[in-house]
C-alpha positions in Angstrom: -112.7 22.5 248.8 -113.5 21.4 245.4 -113.0 17.9 246.5 -115.1 18.2 249.4 -117.9 19.9 247.3 -117.5 17.0 244.7 -117.6 14.5 247.7 -120.8 15.9 249.0 -122.5 16.0 245.7 -121.6 12.4 244.9 -122.8 11.0 248.3 -126.1 12.9 248.1 -126.6 11.6 244.5 -125.7 8.1 245.7 -128.1 8.2 248.6 -131.0 9.5 246.6 -130.3 6.8 244.0 -130.3 4.0 246.6 -133.6 5.3 248.5 -135.2 5.4 244.9 -134.1 2.0 244.0 -135.4 0.5 247.5 -138.9 2.2 246.9 -139.3 0.8 243.4 -140.5 -2.4 242.4 -140.4 -4.5 239.2 -143.5 -4.8 237.2 -144.0 -8.3 238.3 -144.0 -7.3 241.8 -146.4 -4.5 241.5 -149.1 -6.8 239.4 -148.6 -9.6 241.9 -148.9 -7.5 245.0 -152.1 -5.7 243.6 -153.7 -8.9 242.7 -153.0 -10.3 246.3 -154.4 -7.0 247.8 -157.7 -7.6 245.9 -157.9 -11.3 246.5 -156.8 -11.9 250.0 -156.0 -15.7 250.9 -158.5 -17.8 252.7 -156.0 -19.0 255.1 -154.5 -17.2 257.9 -151.5 -19.5 258.3 -149.6 -21.7 255.9 -150.4 -24.6 257.9 -154.0 -24.1 257.3 -153.3 -23.8 253.4 -151.2 -27.0 253.5 -153.8 -28.9 255.4 -156.8 -27.7 252.8 -154.2 -28.6 250.0 -154.0 -32.2 251.5 -157.7 -32.5 252.0 -159.1 -30.8 248.9 -156.3 -31.0 246.4 -154.8 -28.2 244.3 -158.1 -27.5 242.5 -160.0 -26.7 245.9 -157.2 -24.4 247.0 -155.5 -22.6 244.1 -157.6 -19.9 241.6 -158.2 -21.4 238.3 -155.9 -19.8 235.6 -159.1 -18.6 233.8 -160.1 -16.4 236.9 -156.8 -14.7 236.8 -156.3 -11.2 235.3 -154.5 -11.3 231.9 -151.1 -9.7 233.5 -150.9 -12.4 236.1 -151.4 -15.1 233.4 -148.6 -13.7 231.4 -146.3 -13.9 234.3 -147.1 -17.3 235.2 -146.6 -18.3 231.4 -143.4 -16.7 231.4 -142.3 -18.5 234.5 -143.4 -22.1 233.1 -141.2 -21.4 230.1 -138.3 -20.5 232.2 -138.7 -23.6 234.4 -138.6 -25.9 231.2 -135.6 -24.3 229.7 -132.5 -26.4 230.3 -129.5 -24.9 231.9 -126.8 -23.9 229.5 -123.4 -24.5 230.5 -120.7 -22.2 229.3 
């Protein structure tokens, strides 16, 4: 009986932990989701974006870095640093 009760408690804990993890987002995702909701894209389809990108260039399609919120600028800065770092072999 003790084993069954322990198993039920363990199963309940695991299922609640998994559901909480599935609902949570990292800070970067929260910031980017909030920014994308506040600034919807002008392009309904990706093909339209690519067409404008080809015609107008990156400056005509993408927002300037100065217009972005500070959190988004920090995320972009970190991604550029990570992209420039060489891969270390062990």
